[in-house]
Backbone as a chain_set.jsonl record, in Angstrom:
{"seq": "MRFLRIPTFITGRKEYRRMDRTPARYGQFASFMSVQGCNSRRHPDRHDRRLQFQKLTRVATMTGAAIGVTWIALESAKALSFF", "coords": {"N": [[114.413, 80.892, 115.242], [116.407, 82.745, 114.451], [117.478, 83.933, 112.18], [115.567, 85.63, 111.138], [115.543, 87.935, 112.604], [116.459, 91.393, 113.175], [119.755, 92.416, 112.505], [122.276, 92.836, 115.075], [124.184, 94.844, 114.735], [122.804, 96.796, 113.407], [120.572, 97.548, 115.0], [121.763, 98.067, 117.417], [123.209, 97.159, 120.573], [121.292, 95.732, 123.115], [121.115, 95.37, 126.485], [119.142, 94.957, 128.311], [116.61, 93.816, 127.22], [113.973, 93.068, 127.866], [113.231, 95.02, 129.651], [112.217, 97.192, 128.316], [109.513, 96.789, 127.977], [108.156, 96.546, 130.387], [105.759, 96.851, 133.088], [106.66, 98.66, 135.029], [108.247, 100.434, 133.617], [106.333, 101.629, 131.967], [104.89, 102.888, 133.958], [106.751, 104.767, 134.877], [106.885, 106.38, 132.633], [104.256, 107.394, 132.516], [104.21, 108.81, 134.885], [106.167, 110.742, 134.374], [104.91, 112.108, 132.249], [102.669, 113.201, 133.551], [103.871, 114.932, 135.411], [105.095, 116.754, 133.71], [102.953, 118.041, 132.665], [101.616, 117.177, 130.407], [99.129, 116.204, 129.994], [97.041, 117.687, 129.064], [94.014, 118.369, 127.323], [93.708, 117.966, 123.878], [92.565, 119.638, 120.907], [90.444, 117.795, 119.067], [89.269, 118.144, 116.532], [90.874, 119.867, 115.048], [93.126, 118.309, 114.659], [92.007, 116.228, 113.124], [91.237, 117.672, 110.85], [93.759, 118.408, 109.892], [94.823, 115.903, 109.241], [93.036, 115.14, 107.21], [93.611, 117.129, 105.329], [96.26, 116.469, 104.733], [95.839, 113.98, 103.549], [94.297, 114.717, 101.317], [96.154, 116.353, 99.998], [98.124, 114.448, 99.414], [96.697, 112.742, 97.683], [96.098, 114.536, 95.61], [98.682, 115.166, 94.729], [99.602, 112.656, 93.83], [97.736, 112.178, 91.799], [98.285, 114.297, 90.071], [100.921, 113.608, 89.389], [100.472, 111.193, 88.046], [98.951, 112.08, 85.86], [100.856, 113.728, 84.662], [102.874, 111.861, 83.935], [101.434, 110.291, 82.142], [100.862, 112.197, 80.153], [103.462, 112.803, 79.245], [104.158, 110.296, 78.22], [102.296, 110.029, 76.117], [103.005, 112.242, 74.481], [105.584, 111.496, 73.833], [105.078, 109.193, 72.361], [103.726, 110.298, 70.191], [105.771, 111.874, 69.118], [107.636, 109.886, 68.391], [106.164, 108.502, 66.483], [105.988, 110.426, 64.532], [108.538, 110.58, 63.439]], "CA": [[114.372, 81.6, 113.987], [117.315, 83.872, 114.623], [117.79, 84.576, 110.909], [114.536, 86.607, 110.805], [115.7, 89.117, 113.432], [117.314, 92.458, 112.658], [121.105, 92.237, 113.052], [122.637, 93.672, 116.22], [124.939, 96.032, 114.341], [121.859, 97.812, 112.938], [119.736, 98.016, 116.102], [122.531, 98.378, 118.611], [123.095, 96.099, 121.556], [120.455, 96.018, 124.26], [121.359, 94.398, 127.528], [117.887, 94.727, 129.038], [115.558, 93.819, 126.194], [112.635, 92.965, 128.462], [112.954, 96.223, 130.443], [111.471, 98.147, 127.496], [108.087, 96.511, 127.957], [107.667, 96.193, 131.715], [104.813, 97.828, 133.653], [107.377, 99.707, 135.751], [108.688, 101.432, 132.646], [105.142, 102.381, 131.597], [104.571, 103.74, 135.096], [107.679, 105.889, 134.87], [106.488, 107.261, 131.539], [103.029, 108.082, 132.908], [104.573, 109.764, 135.917], [106.863, 111.839, 133.693], [103.94, 112.89, 131.482], [101.818, 113.973, 134.449], [104.684, 115.994, 135.999], [105.363, 117.74, 132.671], [101.709, 118.706, 132.282], [101.291, 116.776, 129.039], [97.827, 115.555, 129.956], [95.998, 118.616, 128.654], [93.207, 117.846, 126.223], [93.938, 118.607, 122.587], [91.354, 119.821, 120.118], [90.492, 116.701, 118.088], [88.848, 118.551, 115.195], [92.033, 120.436, 114.358], [93.963, 117.171, 114.242], [91.316, 115.547, 112.023], [91.343, 118.509, 109.655], [95.125, 118.31, 109.386], [94.962, 114.6, 108.597], [92.28, 115.177, 105.959], [94.361, 117.96, 104.4], [97.406, 115.684, 104.287], [95.351, 112.954, 102.628], [93.915, 115.407, 100.086], [97.393, 116.764, 99.342], [98.759, 113.239, 98.883], [95.912, 112.29, 96.525], [96.285, 115.515, 94.535], [100.04, 115.005, 94.209], [99.683, 111.409, 93.071], [96.939, 112.354, 90.585], [99.075, 115.165, 89.191], [102.061, 112.846, 88.875], [99.959, 110.229, 87.07], [98.584, 112.832, 84.659], [102.107, 114.159, 84.043], [103.525, 110.705, 83.302], [100.608, 109.929, 80.982], [101.07, 113.207, 79.122], [104.803, 112.6, 78.682], [104.126, 109.074, 77.416], [101.563, 110.314, 74.872], [103.805, 113.122, 73.645], [106.721, 110.705, 73.323], [104.555, 108.302, 71.332], [103.471, 111.133, 69.029], [107.064, 112.254, 68.538], [108.236, 108.724, 67.759], [105.399, 108.169, 65.279], [106.261, 111.46, 63.554], [109.793, 110.258, 62.757]], "C": [[115.185, 82.882, 114.09], [117.551, 84.618, 113.323], [116.742, 85.606, 110.502], [114.671, 87.9, 111.605], [116.624, 90.131, 112.765], [118.693, 92.319, 113.288], [121.433, 93.249, 114.15], [123.377, 94.929, 115.792], [124.03, 97.124, 113.791], [121.091, 98.402, 114.121], [120.522, 98.475, 117.308], [122.288, 97.295, 119.655], [122.25, 96.554, 122.729], [120.707, 94.948, 125.306], [120.086, 94.051, 128.279], [116.727, 94.799, 128.061], [114.16, 93.803, 126.799], [112.268, 94.21, 129.256], [112.134, 97.233, 129.649], [109.967, 97.975, 127.606], [107.517, 96.142, 129.322], [106.685, 97.24, 132.217], [105.515, 98.951, 134.413], [107.822, 100.802, 134.797], [107.497, 102.263, 132.18], [104.749, 103.34, 132.721], [105.476, 104.947, 135.163], [107.309, 106.886, 133.784], [105.245, 108.059, 131.913], [103.319, 109.133, 133.968], [105.268, 110.978, 135.296], [105.869, 112.724, 132.949], [103.069, 113.738, 132.399], [102.593, 115.127, 135.091], [104.917, 117.11, 134.979], [104.111, 118.51, 132.248], [101.28, 118.371, 130.87], [99.907, 116.148, 128.931], [96.701, 116.509, 129.589], [95.29, 118.082, 127.408], [93.473, 118.644, 124.953], [92.612, 118.727, 121.841], [91.342, 118.779, 119.006], [90.115, 117.127, 116.675], [90.014, 119.124, 114.392], [92.95, 119.328, 113.842], [93.325, 116.441, 113.063], [91.399, 116.354, 110.734], [92.729, 118.434, 109.039], [95.353, 116.988, 108.669], [94.218, 114.552, 107.265], [93.017, 116.009, 104.917], [95.576, 117.207, 103.861], [96.978, 114.625, 103.285], [94.977, 113.585, 101.289], [95.149, 115.842, 99.299], [98.09, 115.58, 98.7], [98.024, 112.742, 97.636], [96.107, 113.238, 95.345], [97.672, 115.385, 93.902], [100.163, 113.756, 93.353], [98.887, 111.505, 91.762], [97.69, 113.228, 89.579], [100.267, 114.438, 88.583], [101.607, 111.846, 87.816], [99.577, 110.923, 85.767], [99.846, 113.278, 83.916], [102.812, 113.022, 83.318], [102.756, 110.278, 82.058], [100.819, 110.915, 79.834], [102.437, 113.044, 78.457], [104.832, 111.364, 77.792], [103.407, 109.314, 76.084], [102.369, 111.207, 73.933], [105.017, 112.387, 73.037], [106.252, 109.786, 72.203], [104.263, 109.099, 70.039], [104.774, 111.515, 68.337], [107.713, 111.087, 67.822], [107.476, 108.347, 66.479], [105.638, 109.197, 64.163], [107.535, 111.136, 62.761], [109.657, 108.897, 62.219]], "O": [[114.677, 83.973, 113.834], [117.803, 85.823, 113.348], [117.0, 86.397, 109.595], [113.977, 88.873, 111.311], [117.449, 89.789, 111.918], [118.79, 92.12, 114.499], [120.928, 94.372, 114.149], [123.219, 95.978, 116.417], [124.448, 98.28, 113.715], [120.97, 99.622, 114.233], [119.994, 99.208, 118.144], [121.274, 96.599, 119.615], [122.465, 97.636, 123.275], [120.534, 93.758, 125.042], [119.97, 92.955, 128.827], [115.95, 95.754, 128.084], [113.258, 94.466, 126.286], [111.085, 94.435, 129.513], [111.428, 98.049, 130.24], [109.219, 98.92, 127.354], [106.481, 95.481, 129.392], [106.766, 98.401, 131.817], [105.02, 100.078, 134.441], [107.775, 101.981, 135.145], [107.624, 103.475, 132.011], [104.326, 104.467, 132.465], [105.018, 106.046, 135.476], [107.408, 108.096, 133.987], [105.179, 109.262, 131.661], [102.74, 110.219, 133.95], [104.976, 112.116, 135.664], [105.967, 113.95, 133.004], [102.758, 114.881, 132.064], [102.026, 116.2, 135.296], [104.935, 118.286, 135.345], [104.208, 119.519, 131.55], [100.648, 119.19, 130.202], [99.552, 115.614, 127.88], [95.529, 116.184, 129.779], [95.898, 117.43, 126.558], [93.458, 119.875, 124.975], [91.66, 117.998, 122.121], [92.154, 118.865, 118.084], [90.593, 116.532, 115.709], [90.119, 118.886, 113.189], [93.478, 119.406, 112.733], [94.014, 116.076, 112.111], [91.606, 115.797, 109.656], [92.871, 118.399, 107.817], [95.995, 116.946, 107.62], [94.72, 113.984, 106.295], [93.049, 115.639, 103.743], [95.887, 117.294, 102.673], [97.663, 114.392, 102.29], [95.308, 113.04, 100.237], [95.185, 115.714, 98.075], [98.591, 115.681, 97.579], [98.656, 112.365, 96.65], [96.263, 112.792, 94.208], [97.815, 115.483, 92.684], [100.758, 113.791, 92.276], [99.313, 110.976, 90.736], [97.722, 112.929, 88.385], [100.587, 114.626, 87.409], [102.281, 111.67, 86.801], [99.853, 110.404, 84.686], [99.901, 113.216, 82.688], [103.297, 113.206, 82.202], [103.357, 109.941, 81.038], [100.941, 110.51, 78.678], [102.547, 113.137, 77.235], [105.457, 111.376, 76.731], [103.866, 108.85, 75.04], [102.413, 110.962, 72.728], [105.408, 112.629, 71.895], [106.95, 109.62, 71.203], [104.526, 108.62, 68.936], [104.865, 111.482, 67.11], [108.287, 111.269, 66.748], [108.089, 107.919, 65.501], [105.505, 108.873, 62.983], [107.602, 111.388, 61.558], [110.585, 108.385, 61.594]]}, "num_chains": 1, "name": "protein.A"}
């Protein structure tokens, strides 16, 4: 089923496709992360609050957009009925 794959000119040519998913590559990544000191514990509540704020912002924006579109549609209908 070659026709379902993403074309090479978009993804770029990979000579070692299987190397991306080998345990050795994961081991190199884990080693790099431990040397860099990236294993410090993050505060999970701050992350959750940020995600909740993003969700609230997205909902508020979509609600405002829906109200705006509805208002424009009603005003347009009133204007067209006036003429």
